[in-house]
C-alpha positions in Angstrom: -7.2 -28.2 -32.3 -5.0 -25.4 -33.3 -1.4 -26.0 -34.3 1.6 -23.9 -35.1 2.3 -20.3 -34.0 -1.3 -19.7 -32.8 -1.2 -22.5 -30.3 2.2 -21.3 -29.0 0.9 -17.8 -28.6 -2.3 -19.0 -26.8 -0.2 -21.0 -24.4 2.2 -18.1 -23.8 -0.8 -15.7 -23.2 -2.2 -18.2 -20.7 1.1 -18.5 -18.9 1.5 -14.8 -18.7 -2.0 -14.4 -17.4 -1.5 -17.0 -14.7 1.8 -15.5 -13.7 0.2 -12.0 -13.3 -2.5 -13.5 -11.1 0.0 -15.3 -9.0 2.1 -12.1 -8.7 -0.9 -10.1 -7.5 -1.6 -12.8 -4.9 2.0 -12.7 -3.6 1.9 -8.9 -3.5 -1.3 -8.9 -1.4 0.3 -11.5 1.0 3.5 -9.5 1.3 1.6 -6.3 1.9 -0.6 -7.9 4.6 2.5 -9.4 6.3 4.3 -6.0 6.1 1.4 -4.1 7.6 1.1 -6.6 10.4 4.8 -6.4 11.2 4.8 -2.6 11.1 1.8 -2.5 13.4 3.5 -4.8 15.9 6.6 -2.7 15.8 4.7 0.6 16.3 2.7 -0.9 19.2 5.8 -2.1 20.9 7.3 1.4 20.5 4.1 2.9 22.1 3.6 5.3 19.2 0.4 7.3 19.6 -2.3 6.9 17.0 -3.3 9.8 14.9 -6.8 10.1 16.4 -5.3 10.3 19.9 -2.8 12.9 18.8 -5.5 15.0 17.2 -7.6 14.8 20.4 -4.8 15.9 22.6 -3.8 18.7 20.2 -7.3 20.1 20.3 -7.3 19.9 24.1 -4.0 21.8 24.3 -5.4 24.5 21.9 -8.4 24.9 24.2 -6.2 25.1 27.2 -4.0 27.8 25.6 -7.1 29.8 24.7 -8.4 29.5 28.3 -5.1 30.5 29.7 -5.0 33.6 27.5 -8.6 34.6 28.7 -7.6 34.0 32.3 -4.4 36.0 32.0 -6.5 38.9 30.6 -9.0 38.6 33.4 -6.2 38.6 36.0 -4.6 41.7 34.5 -8.0 43.4 34.6 -8.5 42.4 38.3 -5.0 43.5 39.2 -5.5 46.9 37.6 -8.8 47.3 39.3 -7.2 46.4 42.6 -4.4 48.8 42.0 -6.9 51.6 41.3 -8.7 50.8 44.5 -5.5 50.7 46.5 -4.5 54.1 45.0 -7.8 55.7 45.8 -8.0 54.4 49.4 -4.3 54.5 50.2 -4.4 50.8 51.1 -5.3 47.7 49.2 -8.5 46.2 50.4 -8.0 42.8 52.0 -4.2 42.9 51.7 -2.5 42.4 55.0 0.4 44.7 56.0 3.7 43.1 57.1 4.1 42.7 60.8 6.9 44.3 62.6 9.4 41.9 64.2 9.5 41.9 68.0 
């Protein structure tokens, strides 16, 4: 059995070790509770998850790209139609306005 300063230091070291373990346990519990509460708040606010946001962003990028391609195609078709209308004097398939009676 140790006596004197060594025993006091051993007891103090044991106390500090136990306190550090308890503090880590409390930290984990507080962190878990905080995450749960934050998740509940975000769900009630209907905040979108990151995965869903990324998927919609990718869909929007594809749609913009498709719109650009379609706009270029429409421009090409309109210029072709204008060329045909200019060479024949009348646009093919385009009705002329009717005169009022």
